[in-house]
N, C-alpha and C positions, 0 to 999 in steps of 0.2 A: 163404588165408585167414585175415583174421583173425580171432582170436578172439572176439571183440564179437558175430559172427555163429553162432555157431554155436549150434547143439539147443535149448532152450528160453530160450537168451540173450534178455534185454532185447531189445524189438524194434527199441529202436535213436533213439528220440524224447530228447533232453535233458532236456528237462522236457513230458513229457506234461501234464502240469495246466496248462500256457497255452496257452489258445482263441483269444485277442483278435486273432489272426494271421487267425483264420478269420474272425469276425464283423466285420474290415475287406478281409476279400478281394472284390475286384473281375472281373466278369469280364473279358477283357479282346475287342476287337474282332478278329473272326477270319473266315477261311470261305474256302470253295472254288469251285469249276465245272470239270464233267466232262462233256463230251462226247461220246461214240463210236457209233464206225456197226460192226456186224458182218454178214459175207455169208458162207452156204457152200450151192455148186452142185456138186452129183453128178450122175453120168449114169452110167447099169448099168446090167446085163441077165444073162439066163441065155444060157448055151451052148448045153442042153439042147434046150429045150421052144420055145427065142427071144422070151422075156418080156424087155421093155426097159419101163428106168423111170430119171424127174427128176424131182431132188429140188433145189427153191430155197426157203433162207430170209431170213429179211433183217433183223434190229433195229438199230434205234437208239434212245438215250437218253440223256437233257441230266438231269445232275443239277449244281443251286445250294444249298445254304448258307449262310447270312449270320451272325454274332449276336454285340452285343456288350450293354453293361447297357442299351442306350437302346431295344432294338428287336431280334429275331430272326424268320430267314425263312425257309422251307425250298421249296424246290420239285423235283418230281420226275414224268418225263414221259419217254416209249418210246411207239415205236411197232413195230410188230410183220405183218411178213407172208409166207404163205407159202405155196408150188404143188407140187404130185406130182404125177403122170400114171405112167401104169403101161398097156401096150398091150400085145396079142401080135395080130397080124393087123387082121381088121375091129373086134374088141373091144379098150376102153378104159377106164378108170376113172379120172378127175381130181378134185382136193379144190384150195378155194381157200380162203385164212381170213384175217380182217385182225382186229388188234387192236390198243388202244389207252388207253393209259392217264394223265389228270393227276392229280397231286396239290397243292397247293400250302395252308399254312397260317401265318401270321405274324400275331406280337406286339407292340404297339406300346406302350411307359407315356408316354403321354402327359403323366400327372403325376405325379413322385413314383415310389411302387409300384401305382398307377393304368395297368394296361394293358387293349387293348382288343385282340380276336383278332379275327379273322377267318380265313378256307377258303376253300377249294373244290376238290369231287374227283371228276373223271369218267371210265367204263371202257367201254368199248365192246367188246365180240365180235362179229364175222358168221365163218358161214362155209357153203358151199355145194360140195355133193358130186353128181358127177353119171358115170353110169356111161351109155356110148353099149354101142349093141346090142342094148339093153335101153330103155324107157322110163321110165329111174329118173331123181329129181331130188328133194335132199333140201338145205334150208335151216334155218338153226338161231341161234342169237348169243341175246343179253342185252346191256343196257345201263343204265349208276347213272347218278345226277348226286347230291350232293351238298354243298351249303354247309353254312358253319358261324361261327358268330357267338357272342360270347363277352365278357366281359371277366373281370376279375383284381383282385384287392385282396393285398396283400404280394408275396415276393419267397422263393422260395427259387435256394439258386443251390449248383451241384457243386462242391466242394471237394476232391478227390481230387485235381489240379493242384498244389495246395501243402502236401496233406501229401507225393505224391510229394517238388516241393521240397524240404522238411525232410528227411525220408532220404535226398535226395539228399548233401547237406548234412553230414547226420551221417557218410556213407560216404566223403564227401572227407578229415571226423576223422580215423574209423579207418585211412587210409590214411596218416596223420600231415602231411594236407595243412588250408590253413587253412580253417573256416567259412563259411557262403557268409553276407552280412551284408544287412538285408532289403532293399534294396532288389533284390539279386541275386536273392532269393526269391522276389519277386512278379515280377522279369522270367520270371525260371523256368518259375514257374507258369502264366504265358501262352504259352509253348512249349508247359508238358506238356498243356496244355487244345486247343492245335491238332494234336494229334498225330494223330486222327481225318483231317485233312484230310491231311494227308502218305498217310496210306494211300492216298485216294483219287486223289490228284497222281499219284503217282508208281509205279511197277516195283519199283524201287529205295528204299523211302521213311529205308532206316534211313543211307542216306547220305547224303542232307541231311539229315537232321529231330537225328541227331547226331550233323554237322557242326557244326551252329547251336549246339546244347545246348554240347557239349565247349569250339567255344573260346573263353567263358565262364566255364568255369569252371573249366581247370587252372590260369589266374592265367600268374606268369610262366615255372614248367616246364613241361616238355611232358610231358605221360601217357607211363607205357610201357604198350606192350601186354596186359598183364597187366591195369593201374589200369584201362584204357578198356574193360574186359570186365564187371570187378568197378560201375561205373556203371554199363553198361548193366544189369545186371539190376535196378535199381530200377523197371521196368517190369513185369517179375512177381511186384515183391514184393505178398501179398497185402492189401489195406487196406479192401476194401468197396465198396458203394454210396456212398458219404457227399454227403452236403448238409447246406446249415445255411438256415434262416432256418422263413417260415411261408408260407402262400400260403391263397387262396382263391381257386376260380374257379368260375363261373354257363356251359354252353354248353346250344347251340339249334341239333338237328343235321334241316335238312328232308330226308328221302332220299327217292327217286324213282328205281325201277330196273326192268327189265320186257324184252318182247321185244312177245309174244305181247298178254299184259297186264301191264295197271298197275299197280303197289302204291305209294303213300304213305305212307312212316312221319317220327312226329314225337316224336324223340328230343331230351329236356332233361335234364341232369347237374348238379350241385352235384357241388367237388373241393375238399373242405378237406384239408391237410397239413403237419405240425410235423415239420421233422428239427434234431437238437444234438444235439452232438456233447458229450458229460457231458465227456470229456477226449480224448486224441489216440490214446485204445485203443478207446473205449467210446462207442459209439454208438447213439439210438434216433431210430427214426420211427412216426412215429402218422400214420393216413389212413382218413380218413370220406368215404366216398363215397356219394351219394345218385342215385336213374336212374329217370324213367318212358320210356313209351315207350308210342305207341297207335296203331295200325294198322289198318283193313279192321274195325272195331267192336272190336275189340282191345285191353286194355288192361296194358301190365305195369308193376310199377314194385318196387321194391329199392330193400335199404339194407345199406353194411357198413360193419364199422370190422374194420380190421389195423392190428397191432400189432408192429414187431419190434423187436429186441437185438444187439447186436452187441458182444463183447467178446473185442479180442485180446489173449488175457491173457501172450503168450511168442512170440518169435519161432517161427512153424512151429507154433501151436497158439489155436484158433481156436475158438468160443463163441456159438453164430447161433438165437434162439431167434423166434417168429413165435407170433403169435395172429390168431386171425380170426372173426370173426362176421357172418353176415349173413341177414334177412330179406326175403322177396322174396312177391309175390303177383300172379297173375293172374287177371284179368275177362275172359270169353269167350264170345261171342254169338254162337251157334247161325244160321239163316240162316228160324228160325222167332220169333224176339226171345226164346228161354230163355236167362237165363243161370247161369250157373255159374263160384265163385269159387274159386282153389288158393292154398292157402298155403301157406310153408315156412320150414322157422328150420334154418339149419346152425353150428355152434362147432366149432373146431379148434385144437389147440393145439400145438406141432414146437419141437421142440428137437435141438440135434447138437453134438459139438465134433470140432473136423477137428484133427488131428496128423501130421504126415512128418515122416519122420527120411529126409534125400535118398539117394537108393538106394540103402534097406533097406527102409524100414516104412512103411503111412503105414494109420488105425486112424481110423475113424468110427464110433462108437457115438452110433444116432440112437434117438429118443423120439417117440410122437404119439400124441394120444386125439381121438376128432372124436365128436360127432354130430348128428346131425338129426332132424328129424321136419318130420310135411305134414299139413294141415289134414282136416280143422276144428279140431279141439282137440287134439294130440298134448302130453302130460306128457313130460318128462324122463325120467321111470322109461319109459314107452308108446315112449319112441324108438330112433331105430337107432343105437347105438354100436359105435362100433369106437374099435379101441385097437392098440400095436403096440411091439414094442423091436426094433433092429436092430444088426447090427456087423459092419460091411464089413473088413475085411482086407487091405492087399496086401503081402506080404513076400518080401524076395527076399533067399532065404536062402544062394544063391553066384554071385556076378555078377565073373564074372573074365573083364580081358581081355590077351588075346593078344596 
């Protein structure tokens, strides 16, 4: 393998400070649809006592996803049913169940970076069991309906596919081949963005996916078997979850669920996200989240701030840090009208450093500190404080292939 990718070597970006391509990256238009049907039929019995049984199950699922710069949408639908019966002589017991789930959500950018959000989810489950020779019958179930509406401003794009395309270009250079041109990088990033669709549609997705990728990057000289394996490892490289941009979302969800009793819940949320790659090896993400919920004369409010920082120091050496702060309060009203308020506050800071030497060693030191307090008014010195330091070590001191 080229020495360029040895332990603690540079991660391989030819110019880690060049981030203009991340800002210019646009999402490709892609999607997939998968519909399946599964059935499981069983018949059995006991030779000694003569007990017999049958078990039948059926499941049908539909999964659809479509994404582009203009709009994105997903739909998931599944239906299942089962029937089982056990009997011996005049005695028998049977159970019958039906379950259905439906989830759909989409966002359409109606003007520049202004988007409208809409969605609907519904679920229902019913079960009935009977025992003959005894007058016994039991029914149970639950159901829920959740419409979602919202609006968004700004845009955050997943840029990991473009980073993988850049890494593929650097691997080609390490093999003595020409780097990819800008238009090839954009095309390859679009293919990497659709990788999950190959997983959803094909049982052996590698043949189709890598056939598409390598046909364009190979150039005029065919790739050797080792080179193919070396290039395919680009999907195993640690790049983290990387995005670029900013976004504000406001959502409202009206939830209705129950079976014997009905409950209506109103949820409102405001989400603010900012993601920026300081360079190709350092990444910063900030998220603010405000949430309120009301149901059955009770109210709940919460505000949370999260900060995340990632630094790829070298090949196989990564530094991850997270900070979160949360304030939440509950208003609860009893049956006689008495009100009680409970306020809680939480702070947490964690950091870890991951290093591994392939086939030999893995080290992960971690450190964290936290604080939490509960109303009526808990100062920091009186709250619950926690801290910890840890080290995870995996050492293969002897690994021999015979």
